[in-house]
C-alpha positions, -999 to +999 in steps of 0.1 A: +000+000+000+014+034-010+023+058+017+003+090+012+009+111+043+028+143+036+037+153+072+061+132+093+051+119+127+073+129+155+077+114+190+054+128+216+082+131+242+119+135+238+148+142+262+157+179+266+192+170+254+177+160+220+161+193+212+182+198+181+180+163+169+161+148+140+131+133+157+119+100+142+088+081+154+094+044+152+066+033+177+036+050+191+029+053+228+042+029+255+037-009+253+041-013+291+020+016+302+014+003+337+037+025+359+017+042+387+038+073+385+035+078+347+005+073+324+019+101+303+012+088+269-025+082+275-026+117+290-011+131+258-037+113+237-018+081+228-035+054+249-025+024+227+009+011+216+016+004+180+047-002+158+051+017+125+063-001+094+098+003+082+085+019+050+065+045+070+095+055+091+119+057+061+093+079+043+093+102+074+130+104+074+129+115+038+103+141+046+123+154+076+155+156+056+136+176+029+125+201+055+159+206+070+191+193+055+215+195+084+212+173+114+241+163+136+221+140+159+189+119+158+165+105+183+141+075+178+108+074+197+083+069+213+088+053+247+104+020+235+112+020+198+133-012+202+100-030+205+099-027+167+125-055+167+162-056+162+160-062+124+136-033+118+155-010+141+188-018+123+172-013+089+159+021+099+191+031+116+212+022+087+189+040+063+191+071+084+228+071+085+229+065+048+207+095+041+224+118+066+256+109+086+245+119+120+271+120+148+248+104+174+217+082+174+198+077+206+165+063+218+144+056+249+143+020+260+130+000+289+155-022+308+132-052+304+132-047+266+170-046+265+172-077+286+151-096+261+172-083+233+204-097+249+241-089+247+247-102+212+220-082+196+230-051+215+263-053+197+244-055+164+225-024+173+257-006+182+272-016+149+241-002+131+248+031+148+229+032+181+251+053+203+231+059+235+199+047+253+178+067+277+166+043+304+142+051+332+160+037+363+136+058+384+148+041+416+173+015+427+150+001+454+133-032+444+103-026+467+096+009+454+099-003+418+074-031+425+049-007+441+050+016+411+047-014+387+078-004+368+084-040+355+121-041+363+145-049+391+178-034+402+194-067+393+180-065+358+193-029+354+228-039+365+229-068+341+217-047+311+241-019+320+270-043+318+258-055+283+255-019+270+290-010+282+303-041+265+286-032+233+299+004+235+265+020+239+262+050+263+238+049+292+216+078+303+196+069+334+167+089+347+162+092+385+128+103+398+130+123+430+100+118+452+093+082+440+096+069+475+072+094+489+077+111+522+081+078+541+107+059+521+127+086+505+160+078+522+159+041+511+149+052+476+179+074+473+205+052+490+195+022+469+195+043+438+230+055+446+242+019+449+229+011+414+246+041+399+279+034+417+278-003+404+269+006+368+287+040+363+264+052+335+276+081+313+247+103+324+222+104+352+194+129+345+174+141+375+136+144+373+109+151+399+077+132+403+049+150+384+014+145+397-008+158+369-046+159+370-072+161+342-069+199+341-038+203+321-039+215+285-037+179+273-069+169+292-062+132+292-065+108+321-049+119+354-017+104+369-025+069+382-007+077+414-033+103+424-057+075+433-031+060+457-026+094+473-064+099+478-065+064+494-036+073+518-014+046+503+012+071+491+023+104+508+039+128+483+073+142+490+076+178+499+094+203+477+122+207+503+123+169+506+131+165+470+160+189+473+173+169+502+169+137+481+192+152+455+217+162+481+217+127+496+221+111+462+252+132+454+267+125+489+264+088+483+279+086+448+315+073+446+343+089+427+328+078+393+329+096+360+291+098+357+277+132+348+247+144+367+223+166+348+192+185+361+179+194+326+142+198+333+121+228+344+106+208+372+138+205+391+140+229+420+178+231+420+197+228+387+231+214+393+252+197+366+286+182+365+307+150+366+309+133+400+346+128+400+353+164+392+323+185+403+307+167+432+317+192+459+307+222+438+273+207+432+268+200+469+279+235+477+253+249+453+226+228+470+237+239+504+236+275+494+201+271+483+191+254+515+207+282+535+183+308+520+155+319+543+126+295+544+103+322+529+126+325+499+128+288+494+090+284+496+085+312+471+110+295+447+091+262+450+058+280+442+073+296+411+088+264+397+056+244+402+050+213+381+047+209+343+057+185+316 
């Protein structure tokens, strides 16, 4: 069947670091779609998961390249484009690099998907040009991950990280401040630090739990976690508590080369740097913020608010 669409589809969500990238949509939505803290794709109007055909994606790449000829990096979406299968992903990646020789190709991926792919096929993906994967670590605590229905374990993440390093694919973890709530935040952070120390990813990107309702501009279903909060099963972290979480995380990271990045508007404190070079400076910046009068800190929290 001939492809007739004239406008390329683009991923609904991308990492802030990919804002200049050629954005290619390989899959739609999230196949897992069970995490209590998320539900973002249904909220944005994509409740179902589907895989686009290789021909559709290649056509979109041609359209995108006709709109702008110079791209140095590329990002494949949506939430888990490797669900398209290794063969399809490789064909698309090789076609992209043939059309335009980008310096970096990245994508989101679930740890469970990478585990199913296995170490041998990860090497095939690397050879096809996959340079970096963005993985939602969220927490290093097994109990917290189970509660939030993440579908992965710290053991799985450690295993997959070793395979990625062996394949030469960079790792960008996401850590979600507030995921342990007000009661389990210290365990959440300490166990997360252990996973980061053990795996030494190239990047750790800091995010804060976003509890969205039905009143956002997207008007989709609310965050699944709100139901748990109303039932008293989850007590949200305070704004100040999330800053203390970030401080505790940095304090417990070893002398590793991992770069910490707070590259989202939701973060109350924006610190960035490599642990083995900038740890003390980042901690000093957080301490300076915490030393401000309580009224100024509270005003800052109100201004930052929460948004996608």
